[in-house]
C-alpha positions, 0 to 999 in steps of 0.5 A: 488550517485553510480547507474548502468550506463546501467540503468541511460542510460535508464532514458528517456525510463523509463520516457516514460513508467511511463508517459504512465502508468500514462495516462492509470490508471486501478483500482484494478483487472482491470489492463488488459492493464497494465499487457499486457504491463508488459508481453509484455516487459518481453517477449521482454527481453527474460523473461518467464512469468506466468499470472493469479495469483490474476486475473491480476498479472504477474510474470516474471521468470528470471533465470541464472546459475545453482543455485536453490536459488531465490529472489522476487521483487514486484511492485503494478500496480493499480490506485485509483478511483480519478478524477485527477486535473493535466492538464499536457500532461500525466494526466489521460485519464480516468475520475475518475481514477488516479495513485495517489499513484505512482504505475505507478512509482513502476511498471516502476522501477521494469521493469527497473531492469528487463531490466537490469538483463535480458540483463546482467545476472550477477547473479546465481539464479532466480529472480521472478519479481512480478507485483501485482494487487489490492493493493489499494482495494482487497488485491491483494498480498493475492489473488496472494498468495491464487493462489499459488504464493509462492508454484509455485515460492518459494523464500528465501526473497521478497522485495518491495518499495513505494515512499514517498512524503516529503522525498527528492528525492535521499533518501531511508528509510529502517527500521526493525520492523513495518513501516506501520499499519494494516488496519481495518474497522468497522460498527455499526447499531444502531436500536432505535424507530422512532417518532415525533421530538416533542415527543421524550419521545415516541421514542428511538433516535439512534442519542444520542446513536451514540454520546455516542458511538463515545465519548466512543470509544476514551477512548479506545485509551486514557485509555485502550491501553498502552500509548506507543502502537500506534493506531487510531480509526476514525469514518468517516461516520455517516448516520441517518434521512431524515427530520428535524422533524422526529426521525429516527429509525436507525443510521449507523456509519463506520470508520477505526482502525489502529494499529501495533500489533495484541494484541493492535488490539484485545484489540480495537476490544473487547472494541469497541464491548463491548462499542457499545452493552452496550451503546446501552442497556443503552439507550434502543437501539440495536446495531449490530457491525461488524469489518473487518480486511483488511491488517495486519501490515507491519513488516520488518524483521531484517536481510533482512532490514540490507541487504537492508541498506548494499546494499544502502551503496554502492549506496548512501552517509550515509546522504541519507540512513534514518530511516523510521518513522512508519506511520498509512497507510497500505499496502498489501505487509504485507501479503507477509512479513508474509509468506516470510522474506523481507523488504519494503523500501521507496524512496523519491519522493520530495516535488512536485517541479518536477511536469510539468506545468499544475499540480494542486494547491494542494500538491504532497502527495499520494491519492491526485488529484494533485499528480505525481510520480517523474521521476527523481528517476526511475533510483535510484529505478531500481538500488536498485531493481537490486542490491538487486537481484545481491548482494543477490546471491553474499553473499551466503545462509544466 
């Protein structure tokens, strides 16, 4: 493994920063302490900052030389509304809030790259260090863009990275094309006619309507969608009724849809709406159908992904540079990739053996109360981010 010595020498410092962030998690658009810490460190290292994009976002402006070329490096900062099960010393100090997705590690890796680049300045151009709020809830990337991120700080490319439990530590995956799905939500309100459960013929029971719709939705996946196109329709919430001898007058259903292509998503939304409304009519009920598109698919650009893999070849043996199998989770870095070419890579977080004594009994997977970021990979991630900036300017305009 060929890492930057000056970064590996800061491993203990980076570990301390990461664990401090883990102990003080903040939810989406509430990252005031985190953004203050980021801003203070960047300022100490002589990096001018811009604050307020996306409410709590921070952009470091690291310029060197005379070139007008620029690149963006992004990390997310927010935590999740989860009660942490871990009991080690750096566990969350805030009830109901936890860094269960590794954004504490992502922020720290970008700080590590920033510290190195600020001290050595062996590049010709501008590196925009994008510390983004609200990836988990609220689309912080989109909000930073709405506040003028790419107009204020135009850049040729943007790069980000997420940890991936289950991939060995010391391994990085980068692949072109779709790597994460779009995130979409739906809600149905079925309006029937309530009545006595012993006299169902005098009612329009919304619960059988919900059952019929639920089964029919899965035929979209099995019979309408192309077999080679990947998509998921999951109903995750059903609410109806209060007592056992009363037929309710309404039933609500909610869930999520994941897909990689806009064409597949358009098909699913259209068919869900048709099924919901026509099934309701067959039973004599009315159905209101709502569909909300949250995050688009994360689609890596071919040239920029090839560039990431070229940089990795100088850092890691071939066996540790792997292909990222697309998964159905979502990520709001997708908004940035729609606007600017770039790549979203994945750094292995291991299988959980790195966790200190006092960790929960469950697996070390993201969005899990037993999760913890693997501090051993901080120098690797920071080195990759720093090298992406240095090598981007070295190779000249594309």
